[in-house]
Steps between C-alpha positions, in 0.01 A plus 500: 500500500333192643177554688509385862148447639430641841438244774381620842756414770248307708410287197865436429566388856188275491607341172850430632364357823258272317780381270733420788224320702410282202860395457541422872172302505640257248770385742481279810470655843744525791430509871722593791432406859667582834585185694683409820849503350455789255332555166371237257446566129289257292406498135347259252788457255571174314833628364810388676716778357284809438463607862231736623664516849867585546761626746595866481742525796579340832162557667299613197289310242317601183187359339338605173188431292415603146740517210805297591756696301395824667504386862826312437657829385373660821641216706844539344488876557410438864791262547740755348366781723533280810854394411607859430350630823643217703846554353494880532358515855438175686292186465269617779418810293330293232131500591178389330359848541786655297458244221120524500520880472740468205260257330204735563680794349611297191151358439337842548741652244430228245125529555483877456766560237505194273236385256471149643497441880664200663257210536626401847427498870785432740563421865810584700533334840753527781518270800584660834652367821145488640161473329431867566808599305408315177384709204293434187462754224256464211573708190248535217560564128449875547745535788245487780669369816328344802637354821334161574469298816414138562432395146471640147388364163571642158414417142187478294295336776640689793162603641374144520834380639503775762152394614618139529810597695302726734273204595791261553778717647598499865808626682799269578444265205770240453661470159304181436170672594584800281576276200177311546304822543648662189449187289138462620429865423640464148307177448172656618542794262607284203246232591748218482756332720849651477771238470838535674680468166316812374587716799796731548554572869777684681545625855695780664609313814627717786657196665752454217842667474575811302298396195141441607349394164431130436294321240288202603546186296224301334553223751460735793184648347349160426553399863346820628194482275447133577478573873145559622 
């Protein structure tokens, strides 16, 4: 019979948390900001194909940091859940809260029952008909779920980014202002200027038709960042 050493539960939880945080810290950060037309997501990501920000459903977007393969699996699961719920009930019954709760339960189960936790943090955002109706949910690697307002940062340098966003944020930002604010916050934390070609930016725009999600092109971003 193999000997299984005893590990106190609090030490086991601490070790798993430390492991997950170290993995997340190796990745680039993501910020989300409320603006006049909806929700803006911005990340430093030089890849044109490995997206950190994606559409989940008509009014809902997803963003992830950490191990790409793990948050990509979560994204796909979220899309399937949204499609199934929309098909079974109605498109209006697919909400960010439902998807965020499902993510929180899945991550909590992995964290408590499996040897290795997921090295991810994720955001689920939903744009409403008015700014008061928009929702942002931040889910940690252990399944902790928080409801955010105004702005949120996640990743290895989330504390520094949050401080930068707090100093710069104001209500009724335009998309252009939100892009410049997010890029400036990332640049201040990384201590270098963030180029448009290295940014991945998408917006949930309440003024669009059924599908609110839209990616901003490099040309659009370059024009916004060049404007003083």
